[in-house]
VOGU-3710 file (C-alpha; in Angstrom, 3 decimals, decimal comma):
1> mngnfrdplg> 0,000/0,000/0,000  1,224/3,474/-0,842  2,190/5,199/2,367  0,274/8,295/1,326  -2,964/6,393/1,697  -3,842/5,621/5,279  -7,399/4,428/5,491  -8,782/2,960/8,716  -11,111/-0,012/8,656  -12,464/-0,002/12,208
11> sarddesvec> -15,898/1,382/12,964  -14,282/4,514/14,368  -11,850/4,571/11,424  -8,891/4,713/13,724  -7,012/1,704/12,454  -5,547/1,613/9,023  -7,304/0,058/6,087  -7,051/0,706/2,461  -10,405/1,607/1,188  -13,356/2,710/3,244
21> speggaerev> -15,189/5,845/2,294  -15,460/7,852/5,509  -18,463/9,800/4,328  -20,399/7,011/2,685  -22,875/6,400/5,485  -22,342/9,520/7,506  -25,660/11,049/8,438  -25,772/14,329/10,253  -27,642/12,973/13,254  -24,869/10,570/14,199
31> ghlpvmvdev> -22,204/13,254/13,957  -20,432/12,062/10,823  -19,232/14,461/8,152  -18,911/14,257/4,370  -15,214/14,360/3,487  -13,715/17,380/1,698  -17,200/18,642/0,945  -16,114/22,203/0,137  -13,398/20,955/-2,200  -15,868/18,593/-3,863
41> ldtlaanads> -18,361/21,399/-4,455  -15,641/23,731/-5,721  -14,359/21,142/-8,193  -17,797/19,946/-9,262  -19,054/23,533/-9,757  -22,701/22,469/-9,581  -24,578/25,503/-10,847  -28,248/26,274/-10,446  -30,503/24,105/-12,577  -27,724/21,633/-13,436
51> lqidatlgga> -28,031/17,852/-13,682  -25,725/15,941/-11,347  -25,021/12,312/-10,498  -23,821/11,066/-7,134  -22,773/7,548/-8,054  -22,061/6,522/-4,440  -24,812/7,955/-2,249  -23,827/6,413/1,067  -25,233/8,649/3,777  -26,037/11,374/1,203
61> ghaeriless> -23,910/14,037/2,870  -22,335/15,144/-0,394  -25,623/14,732/-2,280  -27,358/17,064/0,140  -24,790/19,806/-0,400  -24,862/19,318/-4,167  -28,639/19,719/-4,209  -28,373/22,834/-2,072  -25,781/24,370/-4,386  -27,810/23,581/-7,526
71> apdgrllgld> -31,061/25,140/-6,249  -33,682/26,003/-7,207  -34,170/23,487/-9,997  -31,023/21,384/-10,170  -31,631/17,644/-10,057  -29,494/14,810/-8,777  -29,492/11,096/-9,514  -28,226/9,141/-6,526  -26,970/5,585/-6,927  -25,912/3,012/-4,382
81> adgaaiarar> -25,643/-0,764/-4,586  -26,762/-1,004/-0,950  -30,526/-0,876/-0,519  -30,176/0,283/3,085  -28,153/3,285/1,897  -30,879/4,199/-0,587  -33,477/4,087/2,183  -31,408/6,369/4,419  -30,745/8,773/1,554  -34,457/9,000/0,728
91> rrlarfgdra> -35,149/10,114/4,293  -32,314/12,597/4,403  -33,106/14,157/1,011  -36,908/14,088/1,297  -37,079/17,883/1,536  -35,779/18,190/-2,046  -38,806/16,378/-3,451  -38,496/15,216/-7,046  -35,189/17,044/-7,451  -33,607/13,913/-5,960
101> vfrqsnfrel> -33,925/10,682/-7,950  -32,786/7,327/-6,543  -31,719/4,033/-8,049  -30,311/0,978/-6,302  -27,465/0,155/-8,625  -23,712/-0,225/-8,752  -22,037/2,580/-10,661  -20,627/0,022/-13,080  -24,175/0,124/-14,551  -24,162/3,910/-15,037
111> aqvapeagfg> -24,251/3,707/-18,835  -27,652/2,017/-18,676  -29,170/3,319/-15,452  -28,505/7,041/-15,870  -30,160/7,517/-19,300  -33,150/5,436/-18,195  -33,574/7,790/-15,219  -33,434/10,891/-17,440  -29,769/11,672/-16,804  -28,287/10,853/-20,197
121> avdglfmdlg> -26,381/14,149/-20,445  -25,198/15,645/-17,162  -23,147/18,551/-15,848  -21,373/16,672/-13,081  -20,624/13,173/-11,848  -19,262/12,467/-8,384  -17,864/9,255/-6,898  -16,922/8,777/-3,236  -15,308/5,351/-3,257  -15,261/2,677/-0,615
131> lssyqlgdve> -17,238/1,753/2,478  -19,599/3,757/4,607  -19,659/4,072/8,366  -22,970/2,212/8,385  -21,525/-0,686/6,428  -18,537/-0,905/8,747  -20,892/-1,202/11,696  -23,216/-3,746/10,065  -22,751/-7,012/11,977  -24,780/-8,854/9,346
141> rgfgfraggr> -22,114/-8,395/6,686  -18,767/-8,449/8,478  -17,054/-5,575/6,660  -15,042/-4,541/9,704  -13,313/-6,608/12,319  -14,284/-4,175/15,080  -18,011/-4,665/14,526  -17,542/-8,336/13,671  -20,342/-10,477/12,326  -20,904/-12,923/9,496
151> ldmrfdtsrg> -18,335/-12,729/6,671  -20,501/-11,559/3,796  -18,965/-8,255/2,602  -21,342/-7,779/-0,342  -22,677/-4,292/-0,960  -25,722/-5,840/-2,625  -26,530/-9,054/-0,774  -28,724/-10,288/-3,629  -25,702/-10,698/-5,909  -22,393/-12,478/-5,900
161> rpaadllatm> -20,663/-14,771/-3,426  -20,066/-13,915/0,252  -16,503/-13,571/1,486  -16,890/-16,743/3,563  -17,426/-18,692/0,339  -14,129/-17,433/-1,086  -12,298/-18,403/2,093  -13,864/-21,854/1,973  -13,142/-22,663/-1,677  -9,972/-20,882/-2,842
171> dareltalfr> -6,702/-22,753/-2,448  -3,633/-21,274/-0,765  -2,117/-20,057/-4,038  -5,337/-18,290/-5,070  -5,761/-16,675/-1,659  -2,142/-15,507/-1,670  -2,584/-13,902/-5,082  -5,797/-12,216/-3,949  -4,259/-10,764/-0,768  -1,233/-9,513/-2,679
181> kygeepfagr> -3,162/-7,997/-5,568  -5,946/-6,250/-3,684  -4,406/-5,793/-0,250  -0,700/-5,505/-1,044  -0,288/-7,784/1,972  3,381/-8,648/2,689  2,487/-11,822/4,628  -0,055/-13,104/2,118  1,484/-16,563/1,917  1,582/-17,138/5,667
191> israivetra> -1,970/-15,928/6,093  -3,270/-18,075/3,226  -1,666/-21,215/4,611  -3,157/-20,467/8,039  -6,608/-20,085/6,484  -6,350/-23,402/4,651  -5,107/-25,200/7,780  -7,815/-23,674/9,964  -10,735/-24,369/7,639  -9,767/-28,037/7,550
201> rtpietaeql> -10,793/-28,119/11,221  -13,567/-25,539/11,344  -15,315/-23,186/8,866  -14,181/-19,537/8,878  -17,510/-17,733/8,921  -17,182/-14,585/11,032  -15,122/-11,407/10,979  -13,871/-12,143/14,479  -12,562/-15,547/13,419  -10,714/-14,154/10,417
211> aglvehavpg> -9,230/-11,209/12,296  -7,937/-13,458/15,056  -6,539/-15,966/12,593  -4,626/-13,281/10,690  -3,315/-11,699/13,877  -1,797/-15,015/14,943  -0,453/-15,826/11,465  1,705/-12,724/11,017  5,068/-12,228/12,772  4,823/-11,088/16,370
221> ktrgrrihpa> 6,749/-7,881/15,707  3,925/-6,623/13,489  1,314/-6,950/16,242  0,494/-4,113/18,554  0,889/-1,479/15,876  -1,811/1,090/15,298  -2,725/-0,754/12,123  -4,521/-4,029/12,793  -2,774/-6,939/11,022  -6,043/-8,032/9,363
231> trvfqalria> -6,722/-4,683/7,689  -5,305/-5,502/4,270  -6,848/-8,964/4,213  -10,313/-7,546/4,887  -9,796/-4,964/2,178  -8,659/-7,530/-0,362  -11,631/-9,806/0,296  -14,102/-6,952/0,021  -12,616/-5,713/-3,251  -12,741/-9,227/-4,689
241> vndelgalea> -16,291/-9,941/-3,493  -17,623/-6,729/-5,045  -15,196/-6,487/-7,990  -14,650/-2,903/-6,888  -11,763/-2,055/-9,186  -13,534/-3,469/-12,231  -16,637/-1,504/-11,287  -14,561/1,669/-10,961  -13,084/1,240/-14,429  -16,549/0,655/-15,903
251> glaaslallr> -17,996/3,665/-14,077  -15,215/5,957/-15,234  -15,644/4,829/-18,832  -19,390/5,473/-18,626  -18,779/9,010/-17,382  -17,364/10,016/-20,759  -20,641/9,261/-22,508  -22,739/10,943/-19,820  -20,881/14,217/-19,294  -21,747/17,178/-21,467
261> pggrlvvlsy> -18,845/19,287/-22,801  -17,768/21,296/-19,779  -19,258/18,709/-17,411  -17,060/17,620/-14,549  -15,967/14,291/-13,123  -14,942/14,356/-9,434  -13,623/11,305/-7,572  -12,667/10,833/-3,927  -10,483/7,786/-3,356  -8,981/6,376/-0,195
271> hsledrivkr> -6,151/4,103/-1,253  -3,488/3,796/-3,897  -5,146/1,021/-5,910  -8,188/3,200/-6,616  -6,249/6,396/-7,075  -3,926/4,857/-9,661  -6,940/3,821/-11,740  -8,464/7,310/-11,558  -5,155/9,062/-12,251  -4,359/6,794/-15,204
281> fiateqrgci> -7,875/7,200/-16,646  -7,704/10,999/-16,581  -4,176/11,027/-18,019  -5,152/8,694/-20,873  -8,278/10,629/-21,781  -6,411/13,928/-21,590  -3,678/12,712/-23,932  -5,913/11,704/-26,813  -3,608/9,995/-29,297  -2,733/6,418/-28,395
291> cppevpvcvc> -0,434/5,643/-31,325  2,815/3,816/-30,459  5,812/6,125/-29,858  7,559/4,872/-32,988  4,746/6,155/-35,244  5,896/9,650/-36,350  2,402/10,974/-37,178  -0,853/10,212/-35,418  -2,938/7,733/-37,351  -5,467/6,803/-34,664
301> grqprlrslg> -7,286/10,141/-34,804  -8,228/9,887/-31,164  -8,904/13,291/-29,607  -8,594/14,300/-25,941  -11,867/13,853/-24,086  -10,935/15,184/-20,656  -8,998/18,099/-19,243  -7,447/17,612/-15,838  -8,480/20,164/-13,232  -5,028/20,206/-11,677
311> rsrtpgaaei> -3,149/18,165/-9,141  -4,959/15,947/-6,692  -6,185/17,549/-3,493  -6,074/16,246/0,057  -7,814/17,368/3,259  -6,393/20,307/5,150  -5,019/20,032/8,647  -8,157/21,563/10,158  -10,432/18,973/8,541  -8,194/16,082/9,549
321> qanprsrsar> -8,197/17,339/13,122  -11,981/17,755/13,130  -12,614/14,528/11,210  -9,662/12,088/11,422  -11,512/9,710/9,089  -10,755/12,093/6,226  -6,987/11,802/6,405  -6,599/9,194/3,652  -8,788/10,977/1,105  -7,511/12,153/-2,261
331> lrgaervaa> -9,644/14,151/-4,686  -9,160/14,312/-8,453  -11,233/16,163/-11,012  -11,467/16,484/-14,773  -13,622/18,385/-17,260  -15,180/16,922/-20,391  -13,980/18,594/-23,555  -15,895/18,761/-26,826  -15,279/15,859/-29,183
//
């Protein structure tokens, strides 16, 4: 994991993980705050009467501010794969009436869902990647080892395979590859062998079981640090269960077809795996031509489709002090250019 990305997995987000959106489920009444909200609004530039998409509603903290800034007639389409998040967002945004439109959907389905909802050409598209505070505390799905619970880890529990199934069926080599690829876990091999040995005696079905197993599998010198030893393993399983990086690539690609010229794409990420995808996507679409270097004259005819809105932004010291959960966030933005 890139040392610049320190993202806690615990319910209080005070141990390190690699991808949990601090805002995602943060409703005002429980004292949680949307991360970098002023920077998001500044980059998104949601004007009055504009059409916006929040592709990761979570607790709707960002969506609420976007709707406020696009008054009186701006509309927002809010997506989330988690039905519970949609229900919370409907309550929080009820005062905006039909200016807020909701769909339970993963943002990998943006290309189909947005046009069907009347958002085929929009002025802004925002993604706040990762987990929400509510998901971390959900004992029914086992996202976080602090809350514990059954090892499910699916955003949408009607689709895909639970994390416990992966732990029960993948061999040691497959588990090692998974933990290295999605968690950048240095002790992936030791942990995988411990999982295979343990499941031969008893199924690994809860977050508490997995966290304890990992803690005992890693070298003793790594225990007792601020970062729980199981953090990267939990992250890797969750990314695999939900195909999060594949979904991100699909969602970014869909944004190009949805954004009007001048429309803006804004993404908050919380770990290096996500940020590299976003950074590479913007750089590729800003460059245009994809001809090999040895070709002296462009023959592909591909034109730039995005313009970067500058270097990535991170939370200021005041925000990190007021909301420590924000410290791993990185914001990138780009503007759609005419074809």
